[in-house]
C-alpha positions in Angstrom: 8.6 8.1 -30.1 5.0 9.0 -28.6 4.6 12.0 -26.5 3.5 10.9 -23.1 2.0 13.2 -20.4 4.0 13.6 -17.5 2.6 11.6 -14.5 1.9 14.6 -12.3 -1.4 15.6 -10.8 -2.5 19.3 -11.6 -4.1 19.6 -8.3 -2.5 21.3 -5.3 -1.7 19.3 -2.4 -4.8 20.3 -0.4 -7.0 20.1 -3.5 -5.5 16.5 -4.2 -6.2 15.5 -0.7 -9.8 16.7 -0.8 -10.4 15.0 -4.3 -9.0 11.7 -3.1 -11.4 11.8 0.1 -14.2 12.7 -2.1 -13.4 9.7 -4.5 -12.8 7.4 -1.6 -16.1 8.3 -0.1 -18.0 8.2 -3.2 -17.1 6.1 -6.1 -14.4 3.8 -4.7 -16.8 3.1 -1.6 -19.3 1.5 -4.3 -16.8 -0.7 -6.0 -17.9 -4.2 -5.9 -14.7 -6.0 -7.1 -11.4 -5.1 -8.6 -9.5 -7.1 -11.3 -5.9 -6.8 -12.8 -6.1 -6.7 -16.5 -3.2 -6.8 -19.1 -4.0 -3.2 -19.7 -4.5 -2.0 -16.2 -7.5 -2.4 -13.5 -11.0 -3.2 -13.8 -13.4 -1.9 -11.3 -16.8 -3.4 -11.2 -19.8 -1.5 -9.8 -23.6 -1.9 -9.9 -25.3 -0.8 -13.0 -27.6 2.0 -11.5 -28.2 5.6 -12.9 -26.5 7.0 -10.0 -23.4 5.1 -10.2 -23.3 5.5 -14.0 -23.5 9.4 -13.4 -20.6 9.1 -10.7 -18.4 7.0 -13.1 -18.8 9.5 -15.8 -18.2 12.5 -13.5 -15.1 10.7 -12.3 -13.7 10.1 -15.8 -14.5 13.8 -16.9 -12.7 15.2 -13.9 -9.9 12.9 -13.7 -9.0 13.1 -17.6 -8.6 17.0 -17.0 -6.6 16.6 -13.8 -4.4 13.4 -14.8 -4.2 13.3 -18.7 -1.8 10.5 -18.5 -4.6 7.9 -17.4 -6.4 5.7 -19.9 -10.1 5.0 -19.3 -12.7 2.7 -20.5 -16.3 2.4 -19.4 -18.6 -0.6 -20.3 -22.1 -1.0 -19.5 -22.7 -4.7 -19.1 -26.1 -6.2 -19.6 -25.3 -9.6 -18.0 -24.1 -9.4 -15.4 -25.8 -6.1 -14.8 -22.9 -4.0 -13.9 -20.5 -1.1 -15.0 -16.8 -1.8 -15.6 -14.4 1.1 -15.3 -11.2 0.3 -16.6 -8.0 2.4 -15.6 -4.7 1.8 -17.3 -1.4 3.3 -18.6 2.3 2.5 -18.6 4.0 0.8 -15.8 4.6 4.1 -14.0 1.0 5.0 -14.6 0.1 1.7 -13.0 1.7 2.3 -9.9 -0.1 5.7 -9.6 -3.2 4.0 -10.3 -2.7 1.6 -7.4 -1.6 4.0 -5.0 -4.2 6.8 -5.6 -7.4 4.5 -6.3 -7.0 0.8 -5.9 -5.5 0.9 -2.4 -8.4 3.1 -1.4 -11.0 0.6 -2.4 -12.6 -1.1 0.8 -10.8 -4.1 2.1 -12.2 -7.3 0.8 -13.2 -6.0 -2.5 -10.1 -7.0 -4.3 -7.3 -9.6 -4.2 -4.4 -7.2 -4.8 
């Protein structure tokens, strides 16, 4: 049996609220589309240096705060885009949807 990290954010409630607002106003506001995949969700963003830095900062921070999340970043040449994939088990998927996907601006995803 694998040891899985508990689905529990390491931030306090005020820290979590501030972090979610920061993500919502920053990275999530730049998402161009969201797709559901077999392994989780794929967020597609423009391939710019600024957005690439934001994606890497997001992953670096979130992997410390939420060690139960799986991340994959792909830099696509054609179409020129960045794909950020978030995944995990079914409980993690519910967390990802509530914390991140539900905060992507309306119209960017069919979910």
